[in-house]
N, CA, C and O of each residue as an XYZ file, in Angstrom:
864
protein
N    -170.252   -110.754    121.447
C    -170.197   -111.892    120.737
C    -170.422   -111.928    119.134
O    -169.585   -112.355    118.339
N    -171.867   -111.337    118.747
C    -172.114   -111.263    117.550
C    -171.159   -110.127    116.731
O    -171.139   -110.350    115.520
N    -170.562   -109.243    117.051
C    -169.646   -108.545    116.557
C    -168.418   -109.168    116.303
O    -167.909   -109.036    115.190
N    -167.934   -109.751    117.077
C    -166.646   -110.771    116.886
C    -166.755   -111.856    116.012
O    -165.772   -112.210    115.360
N    -167.927   -112.475    115.910
C    -168.235   -113.429    114.697
C    -168.489   -112.778    113.680
O    -168.256   -113.488    112.702
N    -168.954   -111.503    113.309
C    -169.075   -110.959    112.206
C    -168.022   -110.393    111.563
O    -167.886   -110.287    110.344
N    -167.174   -109.979    112.543
C    -165.741   -109.067    112.178
C    -165.007   -110.550    111.516
O    -164.432   -110.489    110.429
N    -165.083   -111.682    112.185
C    -164.339   -112.915    111.829
C    -164.557   -113.430    110.015
O    -163.817   -113.703    109.070
N    -166.113   -113.342    110.301
C    -166.480   -113.540    108.869
C    -166.157   -112.742    107.876
O    -165.679   -113.105    106.801
N    -166.475   -111.346    108.294
C    -166.210   -110.323    106.996
C    -164.453   -110.415    106.647
O    -164.022   -110.164    105.521
N    -163.655   -110.771    107.678
C    -162.218   -110.972    107.360
C    -162.011   -112.171    106.707
O    -161.198   -112.152    105.783
N    -162.553   -113.194    106.975
C    -162.489   -114.262    106.005
C    -162.924   -114.224    104.647
O    -162.176   -114.671    103.777
N    -164.142   -113.702    104.327
C    -164.670   -113.257    103.153
C    -163.380   -112.179    102.405
O    -162.639   -112.398    101.446
N    -163.455   -111.466    102.935
C    -162.542   -110.407    102.425
C    -161.153   -110.810    102.067
O    -160.608   -110.282    101.098
N    -160.492   -111.790    102.849
C    -159.332   -112.370    102.492
C    -159.512   -113.292    101.198
O    -158.611   -113.417    100.369
N    -160.907   -114.005    101.083
C    -160.899   -114.774     99.932
C    -160.877   -113.846     98.667
O    -160.645   -114.259     97.530
N    -161.098   -112.771     98.942
C    -161.073   -111.607     97.707
C    -159.813   -111.183     97.167
O    -159.573   -110.688     96.066
N    -158.970   -111.484     98.217
C    -157.546   -110.735     98.053
C    -157.033   -110.480     96.773
O    -156.566   -109.380     96.478
N    -157.087   -111.355     96.050
C    -156.511   -111.212     94.746
C    -157.172   -110.657     93.709
O    -156.576   -109.806     93.048
N    -158.496   -111.018     93.369
C    -159.133   -111.216     92.178
C    -160.402   -109.806     92.650
O    -161.076   -109.164     91.845
N    -160.399   -109.691     93.817
C    -161.359   -108.506     94.098
C    -162.954   -109.047     94.207
O    -163.240   -110.228     94.008
N    -163.929   -108.042     94.543
C    -165.258   -108.821     94.671
C    -166.002   -108.572     93.381
O    -167.209   -108.811     93.424
N    -165.622   -108.240     92.516
C    -166.601   -107.946     91.353
C    -167.150   -109.016     90.816
O    -168.237   -108.673     90.349
N    -166.931   -110.273     90.622
C    -167.211   -111.524     89.744
C    -168.626   -111.778     90.694
O    -168.723   -111.985     91.904
N    -169.540   -111.687     89.765
C    -171.002   -111.734     90.292
C    -171.452   -110.713     91.383
O    -172.237   -111.091     92.253
N    -171.031   -109.563     91.370
C    -171.433   -108.804     92.217
C    -172.373   -107.912     91.720
O    -172.177   -107.486     90.581
N    -173.360   -107.537     92.337
C    -174.406   -106.513     91.909
C    -173.853   -105.186     91.845
O    -173.058   -104.741     92.673
N    -174.349   -104.484     90.712
C    -174.100   -103.070     90.957
C    -175.258   -102.344     90.569
O    -176.196   -102.810     89.922
N    -175.139   -101.051     91.042
C    -176.564   -100.208     91.066
C    -176.844    -99.989     89.284
O    -175.946    -99.749     88.477
N    -178.231   -100.135     88.974
C    -178.446    -99.847     87.564
C    -178.450    -98.290     87.265
O    -178.893    -97.409     88.001
N    -177.857    -98.147     86.020
C    -177.829    -97.077     85.292
C    -178.053    -97.211     83.847
O    -177.946    -98.253     83.201
N    -178.365    -96.082     83.417
C    -178.689    -95.856     81.767
C    -177.414    -95.014     81.232
O    -176.935    -94.168     81.988
N    -176.906    -95.199     80.078
C    -175.745    -94.561     79.603
C    -176.399    -93.414     78.720
O    -176.772    -93.812     77.617
N    -176.626    -91.985     79.005
C    -177.414    -91.236     78.139
C    -176.317    -90.462     76.877
O    -176.758    -89.967     75.840
N    -175.014    -90.497     77.206
C    -174.319    -90.225     76.228
C    -172.619    -90.359     76.588
O    -172.237    -90.585     77.736
N    -171.806    -90.209     75.594
C    -170.350    -90.649     75.636
C    -169.413    -89.527     75.236
O    -169.818    -88.906     74.254
N    -168.271    -89.111     75.741
C    -167.458    -88.073     75.168
C    -165.847    -88.789     75.170
O    -165.368    -89.585     75.978
N    -165.356    -88.293     74.183
C    -163.917    -88.871     74.482
C    -162.765    -88.000     75.549
O    -162.833    -86.792     75.778
N    -162.062    -88.638     75.928
C    -161.042    -88.526     77.048
C    -159.929    -88.906     77.141
O    -159.826    -89.883     77.882
N    -158.673    -88.427     76.539
C    -157.565    -88.871     76.504
C    -157.049    -90.348     76.234
O    -156.183    -90.976     76.844
N    -157.841    -90.734     75.125
C    -157.800    -92.062     74.601
C    -158.601    -93.124     75.218
O    -158.478    -94.325     74.973
N    -159.580    -92.494     76.186
C    -160.544    -93.285     77.045
C    -161.859    -92.540     76.543
O    -161.723    -91.778     75.586
N    -163.052    -92.687     77.077
C    -163.968    -92.180     76.926
C    -164.975    -92.028     78.330
O    -165.035    -92.892     79.205
N    -165.698    -90.818     78.338
C    -166.434    -90.572     79.701
C    -167.873    -90.997     79.116
O    -168.266    -90.786     77.969
N    -168.551    -91.623     80.123
C    -170.043    -92.004     80.216
C    -170.768    -91.214     80.770
O    -170.391    -90.873     81.891
N    -171.972    -90.651     80.288
C    -173.037    -89.864     81.318
C    -173.841    -90.795     81.681
O    -174.434    -91.466     80.835
N    -173.990    -90.985     82.944
C    -174.834    -92.022     83.379
C    -175.837    -91.575     84.200
O    -175.599    -90.709     85.042
N    -176.990    -92.082     84.057
C    -178.628    -91.604     84.729
C    -178.598    -92.854     85.757
O    -178.750    -94.032     85.434
N    -178.382    -92.377     87.001
C    -178.826    -93.480     88.345
C    -180.001    -93.356     88.935
O    -180.430    -92.205     89.016
N    -180.656    -94.225     89.378
C    -181.987    -94.006     89.918
C    -181.735    -93.931     91.480
O    -180.639    -94.332     91.874
N    -182.707    -93.425     92.467
C    -182.753    -93.371     93.766
C    -181.916    -94.918     94.491
O    -182.108    -95.906     93.783
N    -181.434    -95.066     95.207
C    -180.773    -96.017     95.670
C    -180.478    -95.884     97.354
O    -180.495    -94.773     97.885
N    -180.256    -96.901     97.994
C    -180.043    -97.108     99.583
C    -178.250    -97.578     99.459
O    -177.644    -98.281     98.650
N    -177.784    -96.743    100.777
C    -176.326    -97.110    100.868
C    -176.487    -97.108    102.352
O    -177.335    -96.503    103.008
N    -175.255    -98.112    102.887
C    -174.790    -97.959    103.864
C    -173.583    -97.318    104.069
O    -172.679    -97.592    103.279
N    -173.329    -96.388    105.109
C    -172.085    -95.268    104.939
C    -171.507    -95.452    106.283
O    -172.222    -95.913    107.172
N    -170.219    -95.119    106.526
C    -169.379    -94.521    107.642
C    -168.559    -93.657    107.415
O    -167.905    -93.733    106.375
N    -168.316    -92.354    108.522
C    -167.334    -91.472    108.314
C    -166.100    -91.656    109.164
O    -166.185    -91.949    110.357
N    -165.085    -91.501    108.610
C    -163.563    -91.376    109.376
C    -162.633    -90.222    109.205
O    -162.142    -89.854    108.138
N    -162.443    -89.670    110.439
C    -161.477    -88.772    110.267
C    -159.919    -89.194    110.138
O    -159.057    -88.891    110.963
N    -159.729    -89.871    109.077
C    -158.217    -90.454    109.124
C    -157.787    -89.946    107.663
O    -158.492    -89.109    107.099
N    -156.567    -90.481    107.017
C    -156.322    -90.256    105.839
C    -157.129    -91.158    104.861
O    -157.902    -92.078    105.129
N    -156.707    -90.600    103.525
C    -157.724    -91.352    102.514
C    -157.378    -92.730    102.610
O    -158.264    -93.559    102.817
N    -156.099    -93.089    102.471
C    -156.047    -94.803    102.093
C    -156.320    -95.441    103.474
O    -156.654    -96.625    103.430
N    -156.248    -94.949    104.514
C    -156.832    -95.655    106.086
C    -158.134    -95.625    105.918
O    -158.740    -96.673    106.136
N    -158.829    -94.523    105.525
C    -160.261    -94.378    105.578
C    -160.917    -95.535    104.566
O    -162.031    -95.974    104.851
N    -160.307    -95.961    103.532
C    -160.406    -96.811    102.447
C    -160.869    -98.258    103.262
O    -161.951    -98.829    103.399
N    -159.488    -98.537    103.723
C    -159.376    -99.423    104.409
C    -160.364   -100.047    105.837
O    -160.961   -101.112    105.994
N    -160.247    -99.219    106.443
C    -161.020    -99.378    107.841
C    -162.551    -99.171    107.634
O    -163.337    -99.910    108.227
N    -163.005    -98.158    106.787
C    -164.276    -98.301    106.246
C    -164.714    -99.078    105.635
O    -165.916    -99.293    105.789
N    -163.853    -99.978    104.516
C    -164.410   -101.196    103.723
C    -164.754   -102.196    104.698
O    -165.918   -102.599    104.710
N    -163.737   -102.758    105.695
C    -164.103   -103.540    106.891
C    -165.322   -103.081    107.761
O    -166.215   -103.851    108.115
N    -165.272   -101.838    108.050
C    -166.407   -101.431    109.044
C    -167.949   -101.969    108.397
O    -168.796   -102.570    109.059
N    -168.066   -101.604    106.994
C    -169.208   -102.118    106.213
C    -169.266   -103.201    105.908
O    -170.366   -103.726    105.735
N    -168.192   -103.837    105.755
C    -168.509   -105.218    105.563
C    -168.817   -105.986    106.391
O    -169.304   -107.078    106.097
N    -168.568   -105.526    107.853
C    -169.188   -106.293    108.926
C    -170.442   -106.197    109.242
O    -170.984   -106.978    110.025
N    -171.120   -105.091    108.584
C    -172.703   -104.770    108.647
C    -173.383   -105.851    107.744
O    -174.310   -106.535    108.177
N    -172.909   -105.978    106.517
C    -173.559   -106.856    105.619
C    -173.040   -108.269    105.822
O    -173.617   -109.172    105.216
N    -171.975   -108.565    106.639
C    -172.015   -109.895    107.105
C    -172.775   -110.442    108.301
O    -172.897   -111.634    108.583
N    -173.234   -109.481    108.915
C    -174.338   -109.752    110.097
C    -174.322   -109.046    111.271
O    -175.123   -109.186    112.195
N    -173.242   -108.155    111.213
C    -173.157   -107.033    112.391
C    -174.091   -106.159    112.432
O    -173.799   -104.967    112.335
N    -175.460   -106.591    112.590
C    -176.770   -105.754    112.686
C    -178.012   -106.507    113.242
O    -178.315   -107.670    112.972
N    -178.609   -105.745    113.974
C    -179.671   -106.022    115.024
C    -180.573   -107.711    114.641
O    -181.079   -108.546    115.391
N    -180.466   -107.652    113.492
C    -181.147   -109.281    113.255
C    -180.247   -110.420    112.555
O    -180.635   -111.486    112.076
N    -179.023   -109.937    112.623
C    -177.929   -110.870    112.646
C    -178.053   -111.187    110.658
O    -177.614   -112.259    110.240
N    -178.587   -110.293    109.778
C    -178.871   -110.845    108.651
C    -177.619   -110.590    107.685
O    -177.041   -109.505    107.755
N    -177.203   -111.547    106.808
C    -176.468   -111.254    106.150
C    -176.846   -110.515    104.811
O    -177.845   -111.037    104.315
N    -176.384   -109.522    104.116
C    -176.657   -108.661    102.890
C    -175.668   -109.280    101.568
O    -174.507   -109.681    101.650
N    -176.404   -109.219    100.546
C    -175.716   -109.423     99.433
C    -174.369   -108.339     98.946
O    -174.599   -107.163     98.665
N    -173.183   -108.837     98.904
C    -172.191   -107.914     98.440
C    -172.345   -107.014     97.065
O    -172.299   -107.680     96.031
N    -172.490   -105.847     96.940
C    -172.425   -104.944     95.851
C    -171.591   -104.198     95.391
O    -170.656   -104.014     96.171
N    -171.499   -103.577     94.269
C    -170.106   -102.805     94.006
C    -170.733   -101.771     93.157
O    -171.729   -102.089     92.508
N    -170.267   -100.577     93.086
C    -168.710   -100.359     93.695
C    -169.482    -99.670     95.280
O    -170.644    -99.435     95.610
N    -167.881    -99.498     96.096
C    -167.976    -98.844     97.294
C    -167.522    -97.384     97.006
O    -166.611    -97.059     96.245
N    -168.409    -96.458     97.837
C    -167.925    -95.132     97.741
C    -167.439    -94.427     98.854
O    -167.919    -94.623     99.970
N    -166.477    -93.578     98.644
C    -165.603    -92.664     99.411
C    -165.899    -91.055     99.238
O    -165.527    -90.562     98.173
N    -166.389    -90.397     99.974
C    -166.476    -88.994     99.612
C    -165.861    -88.301    100.919
O    -165.815    -88.883    102.002
N    -165.392    -87.000    100.708
C    -165.020    -86.305    101.745
C    -165.674    -85.457    102.002
O    -165.817    -84.640    101.093
N    -166.318    -85.208    103.153
C    -167.501    -84.101    103.680
C    -167.289    -83.125    104.620
O    -166.203    -83.231    105.190
N    -168.052    -82.116    104.996
C    -167.964    -81.331    105.847
C    -168.369    -82.080    107.282
O    -167.391    -82.238    108.012
N    -169.268    -82.429    107.665
C    -169.708    -82.972    108.564
C    -168.677    -84.604    109.034
O    -167.499    -84.552    109.390
N    -169.288    -85.587    108.939
C    -168.728    -86.700    109.193
C    -168.351    -87.503    107.797
O    -168.639    -87.223    106.634
N    -167.561    -88.660    108.376
C    -167.666    -89.348    107.004
C    -168.796    -89.965    106.803
O    -168.998    -90.553    105.740
N    -170.446    -95.473     97.385
C    -171.783    -96.018     96.278
C    -170.536    -96.552     95.823
O    -170.498    -97.263     94.819
N    -172.437    -98.850     94.835
C    -171.271    -99.048     95.181
C    -170.197    -98.736     94.396
O    -169.730    -99.705     93.798
N    -169.617    -97.602     94.195
C    -167.829    -97.366     94.150
C    -167.616    -97.242     95.684
O    -168.571    -97.200     96.459
N    -165.957    -97.168     96.201
C    -165.555    -96.324     97.284
C    -165.362    -94.919     96.460
O    -164.611    -94.694     95.511
N    -166.329    -94.002     97.164
C    -166.169    -92.627     96.430
C    -165.528    -91.755     97.550
O    -165.710    -91.781     98.767
N    -164.566    -90.822     96.628
C    -163.762    -89.678     97.533
C    -164.090    -88.420     96.889
O    -164.278    -88.228     95.688
N    -164.132    -87.649     97.773
C    -164.603    -86.241     97.385
C    -164.223    -85.114     98.249
O    -164.833    -84.929     99.303
N    -163.097    -84.220     97.819
C    -162.660    -83.354     98.948
C    -163.958    -82.285     99.235
O    -164.753    -81.924     98.367
N    -163.978    -81.891    100.587
C    -164.845    -80.813    100.989
C    -164.426    -79.976    101.994
O    -163.493    -80.449    102.642
N    -164.781    -78.953    102.320
C    -164.209    -78.026    103.507
C    -164.776    -78.855    104.809
O    -165.941    -79.246    104.883
N    -163.873    -79.048    105.733
C    -164.099    -79.253    106.963
C    -163.556    -80.941    107.292
O    -163.543    -81.466    108.406
N    -163.179    -81.508    106.136
C    -162.456    -82.876    106.248
C    -163.287    -84.023    106.492
O    -164.461    -83.825    106.807
N    -162.777    -85.375    106.374
C    -163.610    -86.577    106.716
C    -163.961    -87.333    105.277
O    -164.392    -86.858    104.227
N    -163.695    -88.359    105.550
C    -163.941    -89.415    104.476
C    -165.300    -90.300    104.765
O    -165.493    -90.980    105.773
N    -166.064    -90.161    103.816
C    -167.221    -91.070    103.966
C    -167.199    -92.441    102.581
O    -167.156    -92.319    101.356
N    -167.243    -93.489    103.329
C    -167.424    -94.712    102.744
C    -168.839    -95.346    102.586
O    -169.556    -95.416    103.585
N    -169.224    -95.753    101.532
C    -170.359    -96.152    101.153
C    -170.542    -97.575    100.237
O    -169.971    -97.645     99.149
N    -171.141    -98.395    100.599
C    -171.735    -99.651    100.186
C    -173.246    -99.282     99.807
O    -174.081    -98.794    100.569
N    -173.411    -99.624     98.455
C    -174.632    -99.420     98.118
C    -175.294   -100.893     98.416
O    -174.671   -101.953     98.358
N    -176.755   -100.738     98.763
C    -177.811   -101.983     99.215
C    -178.050   -102.669     97.877
O    -177.792   -101.999     96.877
N    -178.483   -103.851     97.720
C    -178.992   -104.497     96.636
C    -180.262   -104.059     96.220
O    -181.034   -103.608     97.066
N    -180.606   -104.132     94.971
C    -181.658   -103.886     94.257
C    -183.153   -103.995     95.238
O    -183.397   -105.074     95.780
N    -183.880   -103.100     95.373
C    -185.070   -103.585     96.133
C    -184.983   -103.317     97.647
O    -186.016   -103.384     98.312
N    -183.658   -102.980     98.298
C    -183.754   -102.909     99.448
C    -184.553   -101.418     99.948
O    -184.744   -100.486     99.166
N    -184.901   -101.410    101.167
C    -185.551   -100.027    101.431
C    -185.065    -99.671    103.014
O    -184.681   -100.584    103.744
N    -185.105    -98.512    103.403
C    -184.659    -98.146    104.618
C    -185.556    -98.892    105.580
O    -184.925    -99.231    106.581
N    -186.816    -99.253    105.596
C    -187.758    -99.995    106.386
C    -187.281   -101.435    106.642
O    -187.483   -101.993    107.721
N    -186.491   -102.152    105.370
C    -186.593   -103.657    105.323
C    -185.205   -103.915    105.839
O    -185.065   -104.836    106.644
N    -184.331   -103.320    105.526
C    -182.833   -103.476    105.765
C    -182.618   -103.266    107.243
O    -183.033   -102.306    107.892
N    -181.894   -104.319    107.703
C    -181.399   -104.550    109.586
C    -180.902   -103.203    109.953
O    -180.301   -102.578    109.080
N    -181.111   -102.522    111.435
C    -180.253   -101.897    111.777
C    -178.788   -102.142    112.281
O    -178.535   -102.965    113.160
N    -177.949   -101.456    111.731
C    -176.464   -101.737    111.985
C    -176.463   -101.626    113.731
O    -177.172   -100.862    114.385
N    -175.658   -102.418    114.166
C    -174.909   -102.656    115.488
C    -173.969   -101.399    115.731
O    -173.930   -100.732    116.765
N    -173.207   -101.202    114.562
C    -171.935   -100.225    114.737
C    -173.053    -98.997    114.795
O    -174.065    -99.082    114.099
N    -172.812    -97.786    115.708
C    -173.353    -96.582    115.479
C    -172.720    -95.686    114.625
O    -173.319    -94.677    114.252
N    -171.450    -95.958    114.225
C    -170.617    -95.382    112.910
C    -171.240    -95.820    111.604
O    -170.882    -95.321    110.537
N    -172.162    -96.742    111.687
C    -172.849    -97.144    110.330
C    -174.053    -96.399    110.171
O    -174.636    -96.010    111.183
N    -174.522    -96.135    108.992
C    -175.645    -95.209    108.987
C    -176.215    -95.995    107.842
O    -175.432    -96.753    107.270
N    -177.544    -95.931    107.385
C    -178.355    -96.018    106.092
C    -178.905    -95.118    105.916
O    -179.681    -94.634    106.740
N    -178.578    -94.479    104.424
C    -178.924    -93.167    103.832
C    -179.671    -93.472    102.444
O    -179.470    -94.541    101.868
N    -180.543    -92.494    101.923
C    -181.370    -92.774    100.820
C    -180.147    -91.916     99.820
O    -179.650    -90.972    100.433
N    -179.585    -92.119     98.342
C    -179.102    -91.580     97.607
C    -179.990    -91.195     96.322
O    -180.386    -91.961     95.444
N    -180.179    -89.944     96.428
C    -181.132    -89.282     95.197
C    -180.843    -89.383     93.917
O    -179.637    -89.308     93.680
N    -181.778    -89.578     92.695
C    -181.463    -89.867     91.480
C    -180.320    -88.650     91.230
O    -180.218    -87.571     91.813
N    -179.599    -89.155     90.279
C    -178.397    -88.389     89.864
C    -178.021    -88.630     88.403
O    -178.344    -89.711     87.911
N    -177.438    -87.825     87.739
C    -176.711    -87.847     86.561
C    -175.143    -87.584     86.926
O    -174.746    -86.631     87.597
N    -174.402    -88.512     86.411
C    -173.073    -88.807     86.910
C    -171.950    -89.032     85.239
O    -172.052    -89.961     84.438
N    -171.032    -87.924     85.170
C    -170.090    -88.303     84.464
C    -169.005    -89.250     85.075
O    -168.579    -89.122     86.223
N    -168.628    -90.153     84.248
C    -167.752    -91.401     84.688
C    -166.634    -91.637     84.068
O    -166.835    -91.963     82.898
N    -165.246    -91.598     84.450
C    -164.321    -92.042     83.692
C    -163.342    -93.359     83.973
O    -162.364    -93.200     84.703
N    -163.516    -94.184     83.600
C    -162.828    -95.543     84.022
C    -161.669    -95.670     83.973
O    -161.024    -95.315     82.986
N    -161.094    -96.249     85.115
C    -159.392    -96.399     84.823
C    -158.911    -97.634     85.753
O    -159.512    -97.936     86.784
N    -157.867    -98.257     85.325
C    -157.383    -99.348     86.196
C    -155.930    -99.221     86.986
O    -155.366    -98.185     86.636
N    -155.391    -99.760     87.669
C    -153.940    -99.454     88.022
C    -154.260    -99.091     89.621
O    -155.189    -99.453     90.342
N    -152.897    -98.067     89.927
C    -153.163    -97.561     91.074
C    -154.156    -96.640     91.449
O    -154.718    -96.079     90.508
N    -154.500    -96.354     92.539
C    -155.693    -95.265     92.816
C    -154.920    -94.363     93.914
O    -155.525    -93.803     94.828
N    -153.575    -94.284     93.737
C    -152.999    -93.412     94.630
C    -153.394    -91.683     94.703
O    -153.973    -91.224     93.718
N    -153.167    -91.010     95.538
C    -153.797    -89.649     95.422
C    -153.386    -88.985     94.138
O    -154.188    -88.260     93.549
N    -152.296    -89.176     93.722
C    -151.543    -88.684     92.515
C    -152.495    -89.089     91.100
O    -152.935    -88.349     90.220
N    -152.594    -90.420     91.264
C    -153.385    -90.817     90.076
C    -154.940    -90.422     89.994
O    -155.440    -90.012     88.946
N    -155.624    -90.570     91.126
C    -156.907    -90.257     91.276
C    -156.788    -88.721     90.822
O    -157.643    -88.473     89.973
N    -155.992    -87.635     91.132
C    -156.259    -86.264     90.856
C    -156.071    -86.197     89.266
O    -156.843    -85.554     88.554
N    -154.952    -86.934     88.762
C    -154.923    -86.710     87.328
C    -156.089    -87.138     86.274
O    -156.346    -86.668     85.166
N    -156.886    -88.506     87.220
C    -157.745    -88.803     86.431
C    -159.310    -87.930     86.264
O    -160.187    -87.913     85.400
N    -159.126    -87.322     87.440
C    -160.227    -86.137     87.929
C    -160.207    -85.114     87.124
O    -161.191    -84.622     86.573
N    -158.716    -84.646     86.999
C    -158.551    -83.520     85.949
C    -158.856    -83.903     84.435
O    -159.335    -83.040     83.698
N    -158.575    -85.239     83.938
C    -158.985    -85.687     82.726
C    -160.665    -85.690     82.573
O    -161.253    -85.613     81.494
N    -161.178    -85.775     83.638
C    -162.581    -86.013     83.445
C    -163.368    -84.521     83.479
O    -164.386    -84.290     82.826
N    -162.786    -83.680     84.252
C    -163.220    -82.271     83.799
C    -162.859    -81.400     82.753
O    -163.391    -80.328     82.463
N    -161.481    -82.210     81.972
C    -161.126    -81.826     80.827
C    -162.177    -81.870     79.566
O    -162.495    -80.949     78.814
N    -162.667    -83.408     79.579
C    -163.608    -83.690     78.890
C    -164.936    -83.015     78.930
O    -165.625    -82.827     77.927
N    -165.179    -82.747     79.844
C    -166.447    -82.056     80.207
C    -166.447    -80.453     79.848
O    -167.477    -79.875     79.501
N    -165.293    -79.863     79.960
C    -165.299    -78.501     79.358
C    -165.665    -78.139     78.238
O    -166.145    -77.013     78.109
N    -165.530    -79.001     77.141
C    -166.237    -78.425     75.904
C    -167.446    -79.342     75.452
O    -167.942    -79.373     74.326
N    -167.805    -80.055     76.521
C    -168.950    -80.935     76.360
C    -170.577    -79.988     76.366
O    -170.547    -78.758     76.324
N    -171.619    -80.587     76.411
C    -172.769    -80.146     76.788
C    -173.349    -80.198     78.229
O    -174.501    -79.925     78.565
N    -172.006    -80.728     79.243
C    -172.491    -81.177     80.489
C    -171.380    -80.295     81.390
O    -170.175    -80.100     81.226
N    -172.379    -79.831     82.466
C    -171.376    -78.831     83.394
C    -171.420    -79.760     84.814
O    -172.367    -80.275     85.407
N    -170.057    -79.740     85.068
C    -169.960    -80.631     86.392
C    -170.503    -79.617     88.018
O    -170.147    -78.445     88.142
N    -171.367    -80.327     89.101
C    -171.564    -79.943     89.985
C    -170.883    -80.416     91.286
O    -171.034    -81.565     91.703
N    -170.199    -79.579     91.854
C    -169.340    -79.805     92.821
C    -167.953    -80.370     92.728
O    -167.395    -80.211     91.642
N    -167.439    -80.864     93.464
C    -166.237    -82.162     93.376
C    -166.240    -83.292     92.679
O    -167.237    -84.000     92.825
N    -165.391    -83.668     91.950
C    -165.017    -84.992     91.295
C    -165.067    -85.999     92.655
O    -164.698    -85.500     93.718
N    -165.508    -87.373     92.639
C    -165.276    -88.268     93.459
C    -164.639    -89.258     92.882
O    -164.421    -89.171     91.674
N    -164.222    -90.361     93.583
C    -163.453    -91.671     93.041
C    -164.501    -92.745     93.683
O    -165.074    -92.760     94.773
N    -164.520    -93.675     92.524
C    -165.391    -95.021     92.806
C    -164.257    -96.433     92.667
O    -163.493    -96.716     91.745
N    -164.470    -97.018     93.746
C    -163.266    -98.485     93.674
C    -164.665    -99.467     93.593
O    -165.633    -99.331     94.342
N    -164.557   -100.364     92.641
C    -165.347   -101.489     92.633
C    -164.344   -102.988     93.330
O    -164.777   -104.139     93.270
N    -163.286   -102.695     93.815
C    -162.713   -103.636     94.335
C    -162.365   -103.548     95.787
O    -162.731   -102.578     96.452
N    -161.573   -104.664     96.372
C    -161.207   -104.232     97.734
C    -159.646   -103.475     97.613
O    -159.089   -103.740     96.548
N    -158.916   -102.633     98.482
C    -157.876   -102.022     98.447
C    -156.700   -102.936     98.176
O    -155.648   -102.454     97.755
N    -156.817   -104.098     98.376
C    -155.613   -105.104     98.271
C    -155.770   -105.944     96.857
O    -154.785   -106.595     96.511
N    -156.935   -105.972     96.024
C    -156.562   -106.503     94.715
C    -155.655   -105.969     93.727
O    -155.573   -104.801     93.345
N    -154.897   -107.102     93.313
C    -153.868   -106.682     92.070
C    -154.170   -105.231     91.236
O    -155.233   -105.020     90.652
N    -153.372   -104.553     91.273
C    -153.461   -103.098     90.610
C    -154.045   -103.223     88.955
O    -154.790   -102.349     88.512
N    -153.626   -104.381     88.133
C    -154.146   -104.413     86.963
C    -155.421   -105.071     86.642
O    -155.825   -105.210     85.487
N    -156.084   -105.499     87.757
C    -157.403   -106.431     87.942
C    -158.550   -105.223     88.425
O    -159.771   -105.358     88.342
N    -157.876   -104.105     88.909
C    -158.510   -102.995     89.498
C    -159.751   -102.565     88.423
O    -159.484   -102.795     87.243
N    -160.967   -102.016     88.679
C    -161.892   -101.295     88.227
C    -162.273   -100.020     89.055
O    -162.982   -100.007     90.061
N    -161.604    -98.829     88.379
C    -161.753    -97.508     89.387
C    -162.471    -96.679     88.593
O    -162.760    -97.201     87.516
N    -162.876    -95.532     88.748
C    -163.781    -94.732     88.247
C    -163.613    -93.148     88.872
O    -163.825    -93.031     90.078
N    -163.277    -92.050     88.174
C    -163.381    -90.810     88.497
C    -164.857    -90.581     88.121
O    -165.451    -91.171     87.218
N    -165.357    -89.655     88.928
C    -166.867    -89.326     88.698
C    -167.359    -87.979     89.195
O    -166.945    -87.596     90.289
N    -168.197    -87.224     88.508
C    -168.921    -86.111     89.019
C    -170.005    -86.100     88.488
O    -170.228    -86.502     87.346
N    -171.118    -85.457     89.551
C    -172.525    -84.997     88.972
C    -172.494    -84.055     88.277
O    -171.823    -83.071     88.586
N    -173.280    -84.123     87.056
C    -173.536    -83.228     85.962
C    -174.838    -82.772     85.784
O    -175.799    -83.420     86.197
N    -174.967    -81.538     85.111
C    -176.330    -80.956     84.701
C    -176.090    -80.586     83.124
O    -174.961    -80.317     82.714
N    -177.170    -80.593     82.324
C    -176.934    -79.991     80.988
C    -176.877    -78.623     81.078
O    -177.607    -77.874     81.727
N    -175.792    -78.322     80.252
C    -175.487    -76.435     80.172
C    -176.407    -75.832     79.521
O    -176.973    -76.298     78.532
N    -176.653    -74.611     80.094
C    -177.574    -74.033     79.748
C    -177.344    -73.084     78.351
O    -176.849    -71.973     78.539
N    -177.665    -73.459     77.040
C    -177.288    -72.803     75.954
C    -177.903    -71.287     75.854
O    -179.096    -71.077     76.075
N    -176.945    -70.212     75.488
C    -177.839    -68.957     75.121
C    -178.541    -68.866     74.128
O    -178.005    -69.488     73.210
N    -179.635    -68.331     73.775
C    -180.424    -68.101     72.739
C    -179.620    -67.244     71.490
O    -180.221    -66.953     70.456
């Protein structure tokens, strides 16, 4: 019964966001900008994120199907589909990452051997694993995301696989002649529900980076 009610609440809330998205008044993980780089008429921000907590779920489906299903599954958790029936504030972005085992707030997507897409909702500031309610859905997990430095290229409009790949290439190109070296594959972060009007969307291509070692 609780699961059905939570699903109904999440559908209602997500429906209310169907045009403008979820970003208005939505909390985002805090970060500091440590550098900026030019990139095809835009700019890349080098951001430093502190440790944060996320709820995540993994789906063995296509990229777009995972985005929709994962968003709704995690929305169910924060709208009360948990052991204490607690509602949790929505944050952005949502993250989707492709990982080896099973499937931030962005929706982050990153290819990796083995397949699977991980969708993440970042929890509000001050959240801890001890304080957050346990999910009712066994496919939703709470994880600690360690501190990281990330290069980010913002874009709007379509986030089709071709568009995402093009923005990720632009991000890596901007880093090639910079003082920063990418670590691993780029991901993509989504700040709005998948059905938000394209011109209103905030999307970001992102990749973890470290300073390049200069030769003496």
